[in-house]
N, C-alpha and C positions, 0 to 999 in steps of 0.2 A: 875155557874149560867147562865141561858139563858138570852141573851141580847135582850129583846123584847122592847127596847126603843131607842130613838135617842138622839144624842147630841145637845145641844143648839148651832146652827150655824146661823150666819147672812148671808143673801143673798149677801151683798156687800163685803164680805171678799174674798181675793185672795185664790188660791189653797194652797199656802204656809201657809197662816194664818189659814185656815181650818185644815191643817195637824197639826200645832202647838197646836191648841185648842183640837183636837181629842187626840193627844198624851198626853196632860195634863190630860184629863178625863180618859184615859187608865191607867195613873199612879195612879190616885185616886182609880180606880177600883182595881188595883193591891194592893194598900195600905190596902184596906178593905178585899180583898180575901186572901192575903198571907204576906202582909207587903211590903213596898217599901223602897229602900235605900234613906236616907235623901238627898244625893246629886242629885240623879235622880229626886226626887220630886221637889227639889229646882230649878234645871235646867229647868224642864218642866213648872213650875209655872212662872219663869222669862220670858220664851218664851210666855206663855199665857198672861202675863201682857203687853207685847208689842202689842198684838192684842186687849186686853181688858184693857186699862189703867184706865178706870173709875171705882171707888169703887162701885158706885151704879149699874152700868151695871154688874159688877162681882157678886154682891149680887143677882141681878135678875137671872142671869144665874145659879148661884149655887143653888138657890131655885128651878128653873126649872129642873135642872139636878137631884137634890135630889128627887123631886116629881115623876119624871118618872123612876128613877133607884133605889132609896132607898139608894144611896151612898151620904154622906154629905161632899163635898169638904172642906167646912169651918172647919170641925173638924180636918182634916189632916193639913190644912194650919196653923191653930192655934197651933197644936202640933209642927209643923215645926218651927214656930216663937218663941214659948214659951220655948221649951226644946232643947237647942243647943247641949246637950250631947248625945242625942239619935241618933244612927246610922240608925235605922230602924223605919220608921213611919208606925203605924198600926191603923186601925179603930177599 
């Protein structure tokens, strides 16, 4: 899939924070394209939550990302939280 969209990034984030957020969204893309290892998605999400601790900000960002990319991060995070037995998270 051609990536003709951008990631939701805030101007006041540090370079490290931007990298953490981008890596999380890349893991989401991987989850939808081929499946992502549960531990990888969990680790990336934990890093993402350090940058975006607010649930409402997360929700806004997830909607923005889904609207521009077609990938729904919420779907993968829900699967991550609801099904602890699954080793591979897929969209």
